[in-house]
C-alpha positions in Angstrom: -65.2 173.4 225.0 -64.3 170.6 227.4 -66.1 167.2 227.1 -67.0 167.8 230.8 -69.8 170.0 229.5 -71.6 166.8 228.6 -72.4 163.5 230.2 -72.8 160.8 227.6 -74.8 157.9 229.0 -75.9 156.4 225.7 -73.7 156.6 222.5 -76.7 157.9 220.6 -76.2 161.2 222.6 -72.7 161.6 221.1 -74.4 162.0 217.7 -76.7 164.7 219.0 -74.0 167.1 220.4 -70.9 168.8 219.3 -68.1 168.3 221.8 -66.3 171.4 220.6 -69.4 173.6 221.0 -70.3 173.7 224.6 -72.9 175.9 226.3 -72.2 179.6 226.5 -73.6 182.4 228.7 -75.5 185.0 226.6 -76.7 187.1 229.5 -76.8 187.0 233.3 -78.5 189.2 235.9 -82.0 187.9 236.4 -83.7 186.4 239.5 -85.5 183.5 238.0 -85.4 183.2 234.2 -88.1 181.3 232.4 -90.2 180.9 229.3 -87.8 181.4 226.3 -89.3 181.7 222.8 -87.5 182.3 219.5 -88.8 184.7 216.9 -87.5 183.6 213.5 -88.8 186.7 211.7 -86.7 189.0 213.8 -84.0 186.5 214.9 -84.3 187.2 218.5 -85.1 185.4 221.7 -87.4 186.6 224.5 -87.6 185.2 228.0 -89.1 186.0 231.4 -87.4 187.3 234.5 -90.4 186.6 236.6 -89.7 188.1 240.0 -88.4 191.3 238.3 -91.6 191.4 236.3 -89.9 191.9 232.9 -89.4 190.2 229.6 -85.9 190.4 228.2 -84.8 190.2 224.5 -81.5 188.9 223.1 -80.7 189.8 219.4 -79.1 187.0 217.5 -77.5 189.4 215.0 -75.5 191.5 217.4 -75.9 189.9 220.8 -77.6 193.0 222.2 -79.9 192.6 225.2 -82.7 194.9 226.1 -85.9 194.9 228.1 -88.8 193.8 225.9 -91.6 194.6 228.3 -91.7 196.0 231.8 -93.9 195.5 233.8 -95.2 192.4 232.1 -97.7 191.0 234.7 -95.1 188.4 235.8 -95.2 186.4 232.6 -93.9 182.9 232.7 -94.1 180.6 229.6 -94.3 181.7 226.0 -94.7 180.2 222.6 -95.6 181.4 219.0 -98.7 180.5 217.0 -98.7 179.8 213.3 -99.0 183.5 212.5 -95.9 184.4 214.6 -97.9 185.9 217.4 -96.6 185.5 220.9 -98.8 183.5 223.4 -98.0 184.3 227.0 -98.8 182.8 230.4 -99.3 185.6 232.9 -99.0 184.9 236.6 -100.2 188.3 237.8 -102.7 188.6 235.0 -103.9 185.0 235.8 -104.5 184.5 232.2 -103.2 183.3 228.8 -102.8 186.2 226.4 -101.8 186.8 222.8 -99.8 189.7 221.4 -101.4 190.8 218.1 -99.3 192.0 215.1 -100.2 195.6 215.9 -98.9 195.2 219.5 -102.3 195.0 221.2 -103.0 192.3 223.8 -105.9 189.8 223.6 -106.8 187.7 226.7 -107.5 184.2 225.5 -108.5 182.7 228.8 -108.7 184.0 232.4 -111.3 181.9 234.0 -113.0 178.5 234.0 -116.5 177.8 235.2 -116.9 181.4 236.4 -113.8 181.3 238.6 -110.3 182.9 237.9 -107.5 180.7 236.8 -104.6 180.2 239.2 -101.4 181.3 237.3 -100.9 179.8 233.8 -97.4 178.5 233.6 -96.5 177.0 230.2 -98.2 176.9 226.8 -98.1 175.2 223.5 -100.1 175.7 220.2 -101.3 172.7 218.2 -101.4 172.8 214.4 -105.2 173.2 214.5 -104.8 176.5 216.3 -105.8 175.3 219.7 -103.8 176.5 222.7 -103.0 174.1 225.5 -101.7 175.3 228.9 -100.9 174.3 232.5 -102.3 176.2 235.5 -100.5 175.3 238.7 -100.4 177.6 241.8 -96.9 179.0 241.7 -97.8 182.6 240.7 -100.3 183.0 243.5 -98.4 181.1 246.2 -96.6 184.3 247.3 -95.9 187.9 246.1 -92.5 186.9 244.6 -93.7 185.8 241.2 -97.1 187.4 241.1 -99.8 188.3 243.6 -100.5 186.1 246.5 -104.1 184.8 246.4 -106.2 181.8 247.3 -106.6 179.1 244.7 -110.0 179.1 243.1 -109.2 176.3 240.7 -107.6 173.0 241.6 -104.1 173.1 240.3 -104.0 169.7 238.8 -105.5 170.6 235.4 -104.2 171.2 231.9 -106.6 173.2 229.7 -107.3 173.5 226.0 -108.5 176.7 224.3 -110.4 176.0 221.2 -109.9 178.3 218.1 -113.5 179.3 218.6 -112.6 180.5 222.1 -114.1 177.8 224.3 -112.0 176.4 227.1 -112.0 172.8 228.4 -110.1 170.7 230.8 -108.1 167.9 229.2 -105.9 166.5 232.0 -106.9 166.1 235.6 -104.6 163.5 237.1 -101.5 165.6 238.0 -100.5 167.6 241.1 -98.9 170.7 239.6 -98.7 170.3 235.8 -95.9 172.5 234.4 -94.1 172.2 231.0 -95.8 170.6 228.1 -95.1 169.7 224.4 -96.5 167.7 221.6 -94.7 164.9 219.7 -93.9 165.9 216.1 -97.0 164.1 214.8 -99.1 165.4 217.6 -100.2 161.9 218.6 -98.8 162.4 222.1 -98.9 165.3 224.6 -96.1 165.3 227.1 -96.6 167.1 230.5 -94.2 167.5 233.4 -95.5 167.4 237.0 -93.6 169.5 239.5 -96.1 168.6 242.3 -93.3 167.6 244.7 -92.9 171.3 245.6 -96.3 170.9 247.4 -96.8 167.2 247.7 -93.7 165.2 249.0 -95.0 161.9 247.6 -95.3 163.2 244.0 -92.6 161.9 241.7 -91.0 164.4 239.4 -92.1 162.9 236.1 -93.0 163.6 232.5 -96.2 161.8 231.5 -97.3 161.0 228.0 -101.0 161.3 227.0 -102.3 159.9 223.7 -104.2 162.6 221.7 -107.7 161.6 220.5 -108.4 161.3 216.8 -110.3 164.7 216.7 -107.4 166.4 218.5 -109.6 167.8 221.2 -108.8 165.6 224.2 -106.4 163.0 225.5 -106.5 159.5 226.8 -105.1 158.1 230.1 -101.5 159.1 230.6 -98.5 156.9 231.4 -95.3 157.8 233.1 -92.7 158.4 230.5 -89.5 159.4 232.4 -88.6 160.4 236.0 -86.1 163.1 236.9 -83.0 162.0 238.6 -81.9 165.6 239.6 -84.4 168.1 240.8 -87.5 168.6 238.7 -88.5 168.6 235.0 -89.9 172.0 234.3 -90.0 173.2 230.7 -88.9 171.0 227.7 -89.0 170.7 224.0 -89.1 167.9 221.4 -86.9 167.6 218.3 -87.9 166.4 214.9 -86.8 162.8 215.8 -89.0 162.7 218.9 -86.1 163.1 221.4 -87.1 165.2 224.4 -84.7 167.9 225.7 -85.8 168.8 229.2 -84.7 171.2 232.0 -83.5 169.6 235.2 -81.6 170.4 238.4 -78.2 169.8 236.9 -78.7 171.0 233.3 -80.5 169.7 230.3 -81.5 166.0 230.1 -82.0 164.4 226.7 -84.3 161.3 226.3 -84.9 159.0 223.4 -88.5 158.4 222.2 -88.5 155.2 224.2 -87.7 157.1 227.4 -84.0 156.1 227.6 -81.8 158.8 229.1 -79.2 159.5 226.4 -77.2 162.1 228.2 -77.0 165.5 229.8 -75.8 169.0 229.0 -74.3 170.0 232.3 -75.1 173.5 233.5 -73.9 175.1 236.8 -77.4 176.5 237.6 -80.8 174.9 237.9 -82.4 175.0 234.4 -86.0 176.1 234.2 -86.9 176.0 230.5 -85.5 175.9 227.0 -86.4 176.3 223.3 -84.9 175.6 219.9 -84.0 178.5 217.7 -81.6 179.9 215.1 -82.1 179.8 211.3 -81.7 176.0 211.3 -83.5 175.4 214.6 -80.4 173.6 215.9 -79.5 176.0 218.8 -80.9 175.4 222.2 -81.7 178.6 224.2 -81.6 177.7 227.9 -83.0 179.6 230.9 -80.9 178.7 233.9 -81.9 180.4 237.2 -80.3 183.9 236.7 -79.1 183.5 233.1 -79.7 182.8 229.4 -77.4 180.2 227.9 -77.2 178.6 224.4 -75.6 175.6 222.8 -75.6 174.2 219.3 -76.8 170.6 219.0 -77.0 168.1 216.2 -80.8 168.1 216.3 -83.6 170.4 215.1 -86.6 171.6 217.0 -90.0 171.1 215.7 
């Protein structure tokens, strides 16, 4: 693959990529692809095609693509818990749900303080079993990615679902929180703010929040990085604390100190990504209408 697939800004990035292994298109044909998650037990990737109200599946063993679920309540972000169960953010369901091993669906959270959630967007599971998710307004802004409805929660919050089932607000200083991920030691929670879609003066940033000693709350956040092209949406962290984030021109890679190391250039706006493969060294990338992948010299958490 040509070196033009990459923009090396810091020489450290040269050690994180394979110049001869550029990004490839695994599937195309969606309207807005989002929320990839890799299932190691089955060696497949699922992702959302939100406006088409379906979840797709790509099989790593033979490259086959199939519809995983349709309709799917306009699901957005996904992750797996420690038991391999899929956790889903539902726009139309206005909830965070879990798929049990027998295929049944359990709603983990659909309201706060007696009022429905907006449209849960992205989700991560902490090692203690708690589920943390963002709840901006995108799924109820129109009928394109859910059902248009008035907001009954302020969209600035990130929530935590305790293993006991209780739900609490952990972040309240954002405009439209979106993607989120923990550092490898779970001492930091990173959250992207895409509030500029609704608030022109909101910078497209990822903020870093120190996690409290008991793991149940966070301290004041600080701006970690600002997006130079479009917005940060979903992102993931590798085992060396580098952040690999979606952006308007591809995937941006940041060092733990916030330095922009380089970019994987994609010809579509990237919405989200995840690590996968048997060695967790393959990035699966949702880019507007498509699913891409690229091998990197890094391993996802």
